[in-house]
C-alpha positions, 0 to 999 in steps of 0.5 A: 562589599559581599553579596551576602551582606546585601539587605533589603532595608538598606536597598529599598527607598520608599517615597509615598508622597511621590509614589515612587519606590527605589531599589538599589537606586532604580525605580521599581514597582510592586505588583500582585502575584495573582495579577501577574499569573493572570497576565501570563495567562492572557499572554498565552492565550492571545499570542499562543505558548511560544510567543508568550514564552518569548515575550517573558524570556526577553522581558526577564533578560531586560530586567536582569541585564539592567539590574547587573548594570545598576549594581555594578557601580552602586557598591564597592565590591570585594571582587567581581565574583560578588557582583554576580553572586548578587543576581540570585540574592536580588532574586530572593530579596524581591520575592520572585524565587529562592536560589540554591547554588548547586555547582559552579565553574568560573575560569577567566583564563579559559573562558569557561563559565558554568552554573547549576542551581535549584530554584525553590518557590518560583512565583512563575511555576506557582501562577502557571499551575494556579492559572493553567495547570501543569505543562509538559515543559518548564515554565519559569521563562521570565526567571530564565530570562533574568538569569541569562541577561544578569550573567551576560552583563557580568561576563561581557559575552552571551550567557543562556540559562535553560531550565531542566526541571520545573515545578510547573510540569510536576518536578519537585523543584526547578533546576537550571543550567547556565553556560555561554552560547559557544559552550552550549553549541547546537543544543541550545539552538532551539532556545535562542529563537526566544531571545530574538524580537519577532515582528508580529507583522512579518508573522501575520504576512506569512500566515496571510501568505499561507491562507491565500495558498490554501484558498487557492488549493481550495478554489481549484479542489472545488473547481476539480470536484464539480467538474468530475461530478458534472461527468457522473450527473451527465452519465459520462463513463470512466473514459471521459472521467479520465479525459477530464481529470487529465486535462484539469491536472495536466498530466497522463491518467490511467485507471485500472480494476483491482486485477490491474486490468486497464479500464481507461487511459487519457494519454497525451504526448505533452506529458509523457512523450518519451514512454512507450505505451506499455509502460503506463500500466501498474503491471509494467511499473518495476517499483510496484511489481517489487513491493506488489503485496505491500502496495496492494494493502495501501488505502491512502494515496501513495507516490512511486518512482520508476526510471525509463532510460534514466528519466525518472517517471513519477506515478502518484496512485490513489486506491479506489475503496468502497466499504473496505473493498479494493475496486482498482486504482487511479494513477496520474503520470509525470516524466521528470516532475513531481507532484503537489498538494493539489495533485493529491487532492484532485486525485482523490476527488477523482477516485471517489467519483470513479468509485461511483461509476464503477460501483454503477457498472458493477451493479449493472454487471451483476445483475447481468450475470445473475440473469445470465447465471440463471439462464445457463443454469437452466440450459445445463439442467434442461430446465426449459419447456421448449426449445424456443423459449431458451433460445429466446432467453439466450437472444434477449441477453444478446447470446446465440446458444444455437451456435457450436459451444463447449462447456468448461468446468473449473474445479478448485480442489482447495477452495476451503484452504483459500478461504480459511483466512476469512474465518467463515465471513460470508461476505468476504468469501463471496468476494473471493469468488467474485474475484475469481470469476472476474479474473476468468472473464478477463482472460476470456475478454478476447472471446467476446461474449462468454457466459460465466456461472458460479456453482457452489466453489466451482466455475462453469464456463460456456465457450463459443466456437467459431465453427464445429470443426474447431479441434478439441485441443484448441479449447484445451489450450484456451483452458491451459491459458485460463489456468496460467492467468488465474494462477498469476492472480491466486498463486496458491490456487489448486485447480483443473479445468475439465473441457466438455463434449462439443455442443451442436444441439440444445440437449448437447449442453447437459452432456458437455457439462457432465463430460466436463465434470467427469474429466475433473473428477479423473484428474482428481483421482489421479491426483493431477492438478493445474491441468486441462483435460477432456474425455475426448483426449483420454478416449475409451480410457476414461472409463478405466481412469473413473473407476481404477485406484490412481496408485494402481494406475501409476504402478501399472504404468511404471511397471510397463514403461517405467524403464523407458522413462528411466532410460531417457533420463539417464542417457538423454534419448527419446524412446518415450516420444518414439513409442508414442508416435509409433502407437499414434501411427497404428504400428506403421513404421514408415509413417512413424519414421517420416513423422519423426524425421528418422530413417527406417533402419534408425527407428527400427533400431530404437524399437528394438532397444524399446522391446529389449528394455521393457520385455514387450512385443510391439507387434502384440496387440495386448502389449501395445494396448498396455503401452498406450494406456501407460503413456496416457496415465504417464501424461496425466500424472507425470506431465505431457510426452512433450515434456519427455 
């Protein structure tokens, strides 16, 4: 018997009186294709796509395997291959699909078994499109299972068919490939799961476990949110919020502002006893600093891991963002322990609560700064009716303007360049100005009460002094520290700070501002930026600097003492410091030698060398004046004398 000789009328036996139909000796039933499509649809909608696919694949496998075993002994086949060829023919005769063999390879000796075929008019693809529309994957699941079961019965080992193309996903026809599990290898692993019987009770138990876990997380999340919200309602500050969060999360908590200045900590030896206190802030994190620009752009919670003495320090960080503005960071710290989902949820709740508190504090600070700014503007402009009124306003702000002060004027020379990226967005430009002012306030935190006023693109600072005898140089050094701190947070900024004259009376404040601005203008003219300077430092020469062309001044300085600079650089001598000390000592050789820790003869040798190199006479008052002027220009335009 050959497979091609099979005829449906010879295989089918209908017994209408008994309500039975037999096909090749096995009882079968006839059912409507549309009803089958509806059954598939219900299975998919009730069990889900994967479970419905598994159900139909296993059903098809059972049908195919049983058909093969029934047909094996039903006929006397010319050879065993005719038995396997019968499977596709039975598919066609029963109305499921028309099979067109494409490529076959059977080798009983080597065990190689391969079949590639095309299916046309698949009832499964037709009904899936009718009831569900096109799918993104093949849908002939029962037919695939039938082919796998039939050929596994013939071969005596597990054969799996896989549909590659399918009309149900928009292809022109259905294509399938069949191989043994061994020949498929890892490629078939994802399909094998559909041939295994999964108890739905096990899956329901797993789903119940997941739901229980989610409920636990939800309950704890609600508890954290209620506890932290209570902190806000009771008017507790950031420090107490951090303490409550640390207690709830059982780890250390760090709160920092957008400039990474510490706002609050709650640290317990129970969690991070091995860490020194300096390791807590983000500024101390090597991993954060390594990619600081990238991390500062993050808007979602993220985790980084540092190491302290080979022990991993896990840090979970949540940015505090309100209306696209970064206000700061809340961090959780654990040594040698990772974070779970509940930690992320709790941290994000905390960030929201801290955001509310920071907004409240910022609004208060903004109001205070605006009032202080108005007060300072009136003080510096002399806009007050009498001294008592302005002193009373200062005292209302808890500030004493009768104490000695100096005014600092911070001039930003490249402001327009810095804000060009904001494309004239006033809101973003104001945020930039606020960040700059905050940075300056933070750098002056140790001084206590300091008034900062934004004026156009620059800043005006009111610096209190301990007593009137504090040298001008001390305030200049403070200004240099401000420049250093601001330059760290704003590396592209180009600025100068002018140090104003001493304020002992109310009318001195206006003069102090004028002198500070004048010092900045002089530095700007000399093209010297990134320095702190005062008119007191320049002395009477300030009159010249404010009126002369900077190129002419530099040319004059090099003409006078440029040869000494070159000699010091070439031979590593110290002629410039020697000259400066002599002029500071008003030409007194003995005092200069003592200050330089030189013998008188050693000093005289250097002085003779200076006169020889420059051609100038140190005893001549005109030459001495020119040299002093040249030294001051050199210090302002090319660095201080200490650098030489």
